[in-house]
Each structure stands twice: as structure tokens, then as C-alpha cells.
C-alpha positions in Angstrom: 0.1 -0.2 0.1 1.7 3.2 -0.8 1.1 6.4 1.3 0.9 10.4 0.9 4.2 12.1 0.8 3.5 12.9 4.5 5.5 12.1 7.7 6.8 7.7 6.9 4.6 5.6 8.8 6.1 2.5 11.1 5.2 -1.3 10.5 2.9 -0.9 12.7 1.1 1.9 12.0 0.7 0.9 8.1 -1.0 -2.3 9.3 -3.4 -0.4 11.8 -4.1 2.3 8.6 -4.6 -1.0 6.8 -7.2 -2.3 8.9 -8.7 0.7 9.9 -9.4 1.2 6.0 -10.6 -2.3 5.4 -13.1 -2.6 8.1 -14.7 0.5 7.0 -18.3 -0.3 5.8 -18.3 2.8 2.6 -15.7 2.3 -0.2 -12.4 3.8 -0.1 -9.9 5.4 -2.2 -7.4 8.2 -2.2 -5.9 9.9 -4.9 -2.5 11.7 -4.9 -1.8 15.3 -6.5 -1.8 13.8 -10.1 -5.0 11.7 -10.0 -3.4 8.7 -9.4 -4.6 6.4 -6.9 -3.2 5.2 -4.0 -5.6 3.6 -1.6 -8.8 1.3 -2.3 -10.2 -0.8 0.4 -12.1 -4.4 0.5 -15.5 -2.4 0.6 -14.9 -0.5 -2.8 -13.7 -3.8 -3.8 -17.1 -5.1 -3.6 -19.3 -2.6 -4.5 -17.3 -2.4 -7.8 -15.5 -6.0 -7.8 -12.1 -4.5 -8.9 -9.7 -5.3 -6.3 -7.3 -3.3 -4.6 -4.1 -5.4 -6.8 -6.5 -3.9 -10.0 -7.3 -0.1 -8.5 -3.9 1.3 -6.8 -1.4 2.7 -9.4 -4.6 3.6 -12.2 -4.2 7.1 -13.1 -8.4 8.3 -12.5 -11.1 6.1 -13.3 -11.1 6.2 -17.1 -11.4 3.5 -19.2 -12.1 1.3 -16.2 -14.3 2.3 -13.5 -16.4 5.1 -15.3 -17.4 4.8 -18.7 -15.0 7.5 -21.0 -17.9 10.1 -21.5 -17.7 10.6 -17.7 -14.4 10.1 -16.7 -12.9 13.7 -17.2 -16.1 15.1 -15.0 -15.8 12.5 -12.2 -11.9 13.0 -12.0 -12.6 17.0 -12.1 -14.9 16.8 -9.2 -12.6 14.6 -7.4 -9.4 16.9 -7.3 -11.2 20.1 -7.6 -12.1 19.5 -3.9 -8.2 20.6 -3.4 -9.0 24.0 -4.5 -12.0 24.5 -1.8 -12.0 24.3 1.8 -13.8 21.2 3.8 -16.0 18.1 2.1 -18.0 18.3 -1.0 -20.8 15.4 -1.7 -21.1 14.4 -5.1 -23.1 11.4 -6.7 -22.3 10.1 -9.9 -22.3 6.7 -12.2 -19.2 3.8 -11.6 -18.6 0.6 -13.6 -18.1 -2.7 -12.1 -15.9 -5.4 -13.3 -18.6 -7.0 -15.2 -19.8 -3.8 -16.6 -22.8 -2.5 -14.8 -23.3 1.2 -13.7 -23.6 1.5 -10.4 -24.8 5.0 -9.0 -22.8 6.0 -5.9 -22.8 9.2 -3.3 -18.9 10.8 -2.3 -17.6 12.7 0.2 -14.1 14.2 -0.8 -11.9 15.7 1.2 -8.3 17.1 0.3 -5.5 15.5 2.1 -3.4 18.0 3.6 0.7 17.4 3.4 3.1 18.6 6.2 3.7 21.9 4.7 -0.6 23.2 4.9 -0.6 22.2 1.3 -2.8 19.3 -0.4 -1.4 16.8 -1.5 -4.3 14.4 -2.9 -7.7 13.6 -2.1 -10.1 11.0 -0.3 -13.1 9.8 -1.5 -15.6 7.8 0.6 -18.6 6.4 -1.1 -21.8 4.1 -1.0 -24.2 3.3 -3.5 -26.6 5.7 -3.5 -29.3 3.4 -2.7 -28.0 2.4 0.5 -27.6 5.5 1.4 -31.0 6.2 0.7 -32.1 3.4 2.9 -29.9 4.9 5.5 -31.0 8.6 5.6 -34.8 7.1 5.6 -34.0 5.3 8.7 -32.9 8.4 10.3 -35.6 10.5 9.1 -38.1 8.0 10.4 -36.5 7.8 13.4 -36.3 12.1 13.7 -40.1 11.7 12.6 -41.1 9.5 15.5 -39.3 11.3 18.4 -40.6 14.7 16.9 -44.3 14.4 15.1 -45.4 10.9 15.7 -49.3 10.6 16.6 -48.3 8.0 19.0 -46.1 8.2 22.0 -42.5 6.7 21.7 -40.1 6.1 24.3 -36.2 4.9 24.3 -36.1 2.7 27.5 -32.1 1.9 28.3 -30.7 -1.4 29.5 -31.2 -0.1 33.2 -35.3 0.5 32.5 -34.7 4.2 32.5 -35.7 6.6 29.8 -33.6 8.0 27.3 -35.6 9.3 24.5 -38.9 10.7 24.3 -40.7 12.0 22.0 -43.2 14.7 21.8 -46.7 13.1 22.1 -45.3 10.7 25.4 -44.2 13.6 27.0 -47.3 15.3 26.6 -49.4 12.4 27.9 -46.6 11.7 30.8 -47.4 15.7 31.7 -43.8 16.4 31.7 -41.2 18.3 28.8 -38.9 15.5 26.8 -36.0 16.7 29.1 -37.5 15.9 32.7 -38.4 12.6 31.5 -34.7 11.3 31.0 -32.9 9.2 33.2 -35.8 9.3 36.0 -36.8 5.8 37.0 -40.1 4.7 35.9 -41.5 4.8 39.6 -41.2 8.4 39.6 -43.3 8.7 36.6 -45.7 6.3 36.6 -47.9 4.7 40.3 -50.5 1.9 39.0 -49.3 -0.2 36.4 -45.7 0.9 36.6 -44.7 -3.0 38.0 -46.5 -4.8 34.9 -44.6 -2.2 32.2 -41.8 -3.1 33.6 -42.0 -6.8 33.9 -43.1 -6.4 30.5 -39.6 -4.6 29.6 -37.9 -6.5 31.0 -39.2 -9.7 29.3 -38.5 -8.1 25.9 -34.5 -7.1 27.2 -34.4 -11.0 27.9 -36.5 -13.2 25.2 -37.3 -10.6 23.1 -40.6 -8.8 22.1 -44.2 -10.0 22.4 -46.4 -11.0 19.0 -49.2 -8.8 19.5 -49.2 -5.0 21.8 -50.8 -5.4 25.1 -53.2 -2.6 27.0 -51.9 -1.2 30.2 -53.6 0.0 32.5 -51.5 3.3 34.1 -51.7 6.0 36.3 -49.7 9.1 36.6 -47.8 9.8 39.8 -48.4 13.4 39.6 -52.2 12.9 39.7 -52.0 11.2 43.1 -53.5 7.8 40.7 -56.8 9.5 40.4 -57.4 8.9 37.2 -56.2 5.5 35.1 -55.1 5.6 31.4 -55.5 2.6 29.0 -52.0 2.3 26.6 -52.5 -0.1 24.0 -48.7 -0.5 24.2 -46.0 -2.4 22.2 -42.5 -3.0 22.0 -39.1 -3.8 20.4 -35.3 -4.8 21.7 -33.0 -3.2 20.6 -29.7 -4.6 20.1 -26.4 -3.2 18.3 -25.4 -4.2 14.8 -21.4 -3.9 15.4 -21.8 -6.8 17.7 -21.5 -10.6 16.1 -24.4 -11.8 18.9 -26.6 -9.1 19.0 -26.6 -7.4 22.7 -29.4 -5.6 24.0 -29.0 -1.6 24.1 -32.8 -1.4 25.7 -36.4 -1.4 24.5 -38.6 0.8 22.1 -41.9 1.4 23.8 -44.4 2.7 21.6 -48.2 3.1 22.6 -50.9 5.0 21.8 -53.5 6.6 24.8 -57.1 4.4 23.8 -58.5 5.4 27.3 -61.4 6.8 25.7 -62.2 4.3 23.7 -61.4 1.4 26.0 -64.2 3.3 28.7 -66.4 3.0 26.0 -66.2 -0.2 25.5 -66.4 -1.0 29.0 -69.6 1.4 29.5 -71.1 -0.8 26.5 -70.4 -4.6 27.8 -71.5 -3.0 31.3 -74.7 -1.6 30.0 -75.6 -5.1 27.9 -74.9 -6.8 30.9 -77.3 -5.1 33.2 -79.6 -5.2 30.5 -79.5 -9.0 29.9 -79.8 -9.0 33.7 -83.0 -7.0 34.1 -84.5 -9.2 31.0 -83.7 -12.1 33.2 -85.1 -10.5 36.0 -88.1 -9.9 34.4 -88.5 -13.8 33.1 -87.8 -15.0 36.7 -89.9 -12.0 38.6 -93.0 -13.0 36.1 -93.3 -16.7 37.8 -93.2 -15.4 41.1 -96.9 -16.2 42.7 -96.2 -13.6 45.7 -95.4 -10.1 44.6 -92.6 -9.1 47.5 -90.6 -12.4 46.2 -91.0 -11.1 42.9 -89.7 -7.7 43.6 -86.7 -9.5 46.2 -86.0 -11.5 42.6 -85.6 -8.2 40.6 -83.2 -6.9 43.7 -81.0 -10.5 43.4 -80.3 -10.3 39.9 -79.8 -6.5 40.6 -76.6 -7.2 42.7 -74.6 -9.4 40.5 -71.2 -7.4 40.4 -73.0 -4.2 41.1 -73.1 -4.6 44.9 -73.0 -6.5 48.1 -75.6 -5.9 50.0 -79.1 -4.3 49.3 -81.8 -3.1 51.7 -85.5 -2.8 50.6 -87.7 -0.2 53.1 -91.1 1.2 52.3 -93.2 3.4 54.0 -95.7 2.9 57.3 -98.4 4.6 55.3 -97.2 4.3 51.7 -101.0 4.5 50.7 -100.5 7.5 51.1 -99.6 10.2 48.2 -98.0 12.3 49.9 -94.7 11.1 50.1 -92.9 12.6 52.8 -91.8 11.1 55.7 -93.1 11.8 59.4 -91.7 11.7 62.6 -92.7 8.8 64.7 -93.6 10.4 69.0 -90.0 8.6 69.7 -88.4 11.5 67.9 -87.2 9.4 65.1 -87.4 10.9 61.8 -88.4 8.3 59.5 -91.2 5.8 58.9 -89.4 3.3 56.5 -89.8 -0.3 57.9 -87.8 -2.8 56.8 -89.4 -5.5 54.4 -86.1 -7.0 53.1 -82.8 -7.1 52.9 -79.7 -9.5 52.3 -77.7 -11.1 55.2 -75.5 -8.5 57.0 -73.0 -11.1 58.1 -71.7 -14.7 56.9 -70.9 -13.1 53.2 -73.1 -12.6 50.4 -76.6 -13.7 50.5 -80.2 -13.3 48.8 -82.4 -10.2 49.6 -84.9 -11.8 51.7 -88.1 -10.9 53.3 -87.2 -9.6 57.2 -90.0 -10.7 59.6 -91.7 -7.5 61.4 -92.4 -4.5 60.7 -90.4 -2.2 63.2 -89.6 1.2 61.7 -86.0 1.5 60.8 -84.2 4.1 63.3 -82.6 6.6 60.2 -81.5 9.5 61.7 -81.7 13.5 60.2 -80.8 13.6 56.8 -79.9 10.0 56.1 -79.8 9.4 52.4 -82.5 7.0 52.5 -85.1 9.7 53.7 -83.5 12.1 51.5 -84.2 10.1 48.1 -87.7 10.2 49.3 -87.9 13.2 50.7 -86.1 14.1 47.0 -87.8 11.3 44.7 -84.8 10.9 43.4 -81.1 8.8 43.8 -79.0 10.0 46.6 -75.3 8.6 47.0 -73.4 8.7 50.0 -69.5 7.5 50.4 -67.1 7.3 53.8 -64.4 9.4 51.4 -61.6 8.8 49.2 -58.9 9.0 52.2 -57.7 5.7 53.2 -59.0 5.1 56.7 -58.8 2.1 59.5 -61.4 -0.7 59.5 -62.8 0.7 62.6 -63.5 4.2 61.6 -65.0 2.8 58.9 -67.5 0.6 60.7 -68.4 3.5 63.0 -69.6 5.8 59.8 -71.6 3.0 58.2 -73.7 1.7 62.0 -74.0 5.9 62.0 -76.5 4.9 59.2 -77.9 1.6 59.8 -75.9 -0.1 57.9 -73.4 -3.4 58.0 -70.1 -3.3 58.9 -67.7 -2.4 55.9 -70.2 -0.5 54.1 -67.7 2.6 52.2 -70.6 3.7 49.7 -74.3 3.7 50.0 -76.7 4.2 47.1 -80.7 5.1 47.6 -83.0 5.1 45.3 -86.7 5.4 45.8 -89.2 4.0 45.0 -92.6 5.1 43.3 -95.2 3.8 41.5 -98.6 5.3 40.4 -97.7 8.6 41.7 -97.2 7.7 44.5 -93.9 7.3 47.5 -93.3 3.9 48.2 -90.0 3.6 50.5 -86.3 3.6 49.6 -84.0 0.8 47.7 -80.2 1.0 49.0 -77.3 -0.3 47.5 -74.1 -1.1 49.3 -71.0 -1.5 48.4 -67.8 -2.2 50.9 -64.0 -1.7 50.9 -62.1 -1.9 48.1 -65.1 -0.8 45.8 -65.6 2.5 43.6 -68.2 4.7 44.4 -71.5 4.6 42.7 -71.6 6.9 39.6 -73.9 8.3 37.4 -74.4 5.3 35.8 -75.1 3.5 38.8 -77.7 5.7 40.2 -79.7 5.6 36.6 -79.4 1.3 36.9 -80.9 1.2 40.4 -83.5 3.6 39.1 -84.5 1.0 36.6 -84.4 -2.0 39.3 -86.0 0.6 41.5 -88.9 0.9 39.0 -89.6 -2.5 38.6 -89.3 -3.5 42.3 -92.2 -0.5 43.0 -94.4 -2.2 40.3 -94.2 -5.4 42.5 -94.8 -3.7 45.7 -98.1 -1.8 44.3 -99.4 -5.3 43.1 -98.7 -7.0 46.7 -100.6 -3.5 48.3 -103.5 -4.2 45.9 -103.9 -8.0 47.0 
């Protein structure tokens, strides 16, 4: 291998230089000041088919690596870099040894001698389609991390975000820079363990075959709201090693919370509608009207609440719908006619023997439901508390131990208020919402009709 007229290289330096040139992923050739080829690496030989022995020592590309009509222009472009500053990029066609034309993209730069004057030119080149593939990959990466309509987060091997795109930063309620290098536990609350398990699996075994839906809550939100992100994972490995070593995981996700909630609400609505349909068929076979009323309650309890209480007005035959005060000072004349067991686990709603008024205090949710002719929700609160506090709160309202959430709806039929139906949820259950209240009112309509039938009988 020849060298430029500069500081002489030792044998070790020559070998190192040759190894570096041959290991390049781009073709490399060098010319002296007169345009004679002095260097030609193995990648250049692979692209064009001309070996190092065949190329070194030739004057330019004329007559072998370029068409005669193109050779002069190619040589003028390459050697012209010695008269200008910096690198120059060109595209032109070269010839392979078997006569095919190959469009290459070159980067050329002058080589300076010891006196600072240019002594030659080196030129690195690759096939245009390979360069375009590389540029497309880079452009795709930049687009994903800037303008993508889905979240893209590069997670390193320590499970910390290394690169975050704009969509992901917006969904995570933070800036892109603030998310870098932080443990996932600092960013996410609910669902962080499931996400970390998925990332560790991808690092060890590879990406799962299909995207998965992860429910996540953000730590900054206090876990008050959960989001559903449809997530896909890609293991990132180094292309430079013989055995790919995982460098991290590409986490791609899209927020589908609204669609998922709508799907869940639709499924819940279908289930509740089906329960009411089944309850109507079962109630039609009941000979006793009160049994029909409790049948509706039993079917409604499935997945909805743990306990139910059925109270009627002592003078439910009246039309005023108001609740009078007893002589003992009680503010309610609601009589318990059926209830689920208060101990020993869940059970069916059964009639209660006796007609003793329930000692509800002033402002009780059941009394409010009767007075307002609507639904009233009550809850212990969002703050965690010990079982003793919950039980005391429930006992004050004459509800079973462990009750945290109550929903009371009015019973009305033929323009008359007949009583109240109460559904109760325990610890670990969410509060009743408006959709729950609407379902409870539908159940109350059917229970009211059955009780009215019992009254008429």
C-alpha cells in the first residue's frame, strides 16, 4: 500500500491503517495530487468488483471504473476539492468490473501535507440506494421522535427513559428533558410493575407477538385517574456485535382510554340489560309479589353491590310521599321489608319478619331519596382509613359493617312514593356514579311495580 508524501509510517502504523481502511462500511479510495489512486479498501472492491491490486496505481477512473464520457467530469469533481475548503458531496455513476453501472454518493476531502499544502484527495463512497436506506432510517427516527401521533420512548437497559418524543411527553404531563434518566416509578404509579415486567421480558426474550393494553396512572396525578395505553415493544440490539447485545427497548404506545372506557361501558350496559331481562322472566313466575320484588334485587346485585336494603313507608298507601316523625323522635317511618344477610358473606335478598320502623337519623340518604324523589349517593370518602372508622361510619347509618359506599333510590308507583331501595358497596369498591344511579332507578321501577301489586292484593 502506498502512502502520501507525509510523515513516514512504521510497519505497525501501516498495518493498523490498512485494518481500519478495510474495516470501513463505505468504499474508500485516495488519489495523489496527479489523480493516481493510492488507496482502495475492501468495501470499494466489493461495490465495484475491482480488487485493490487492480485499482491502486491507475490514473483516475477513465477506461475501467467509469465510462469514457464521464471519466473527465468525475476526476475534475474529485480533484477539485483540493482547491476548495471542507468536504464536498457528489453523485455520479461508476462501472463495475462486469460492466454494470452503479450510482454512488461520494464525500471527498483534501489531504494536507506536512507543509499545509494539499497532497491529494480521499473519497468515501457508497451505493446511493444504501445511503438512501440509511437516510430513510434516520428520517424515520427523527419523525417518530418529533411528529409521530403515538408515544415513542427509548428505554435503556436500566429501565430508564433515554429518548422521549413529543407525544409521550404530552401524555406523561411533563417535558421531554425532565423525563430523561428518571426511574419509571418516579413517573408512573398504578401499572408501573406490569410495565417493568414487560420491558424486562423484552430485554431477555424479545418483543411479544402482539400489542398489549396497559392501565397506567401518573404519579403526579395522585393516581386519581387511570389511562389505558395500547403498547408495543421492540428490542434494540447493536448491529456492530457478532451476537446482538440488547441496548434497550423501544416502547411505542397510544392512548386509547376513551375508546376502552366506552367499550367497558357498553359491555356493562349489555350485562345489566340482560340481568333485568332475566329478572323479569324470573319475577313473572313468582306467585308472591314481594318475592318478585326481591328477585329483581337479587339479579341487580350481581357485580353491582354487596348488600341491598328494601324499606317501605309505614303509610305507603298515602300519596304525599313525605316522611313523618315518630312520637319517639325518630325522623323516619321507613319499615324494613327485605334485606340481604349482614354477616357470613353475601346472600339473596330475603323478607324480614316483623314491621318495625328503621331508626334512620335526620339527613339519612334513604330519607333524602324519599324526600327528593330521586337518587342519593353517600360515601365514606377517598382518604384511606382503618376498619374501625369505616364500621363506625356505616353503623351511624344503620348499614352493615365494612360499608363504604351507599346508593339510595326512591320507590314510586302510580304517582305515589312507596319507600326506598338501598345498594351498598364495601371496602375496595369504587364509589357509585351516575350510571350506577340510573341502573338502580331502573331496578327501583320494577321493584315498585311488584310492591304496588302486593299492596293491591
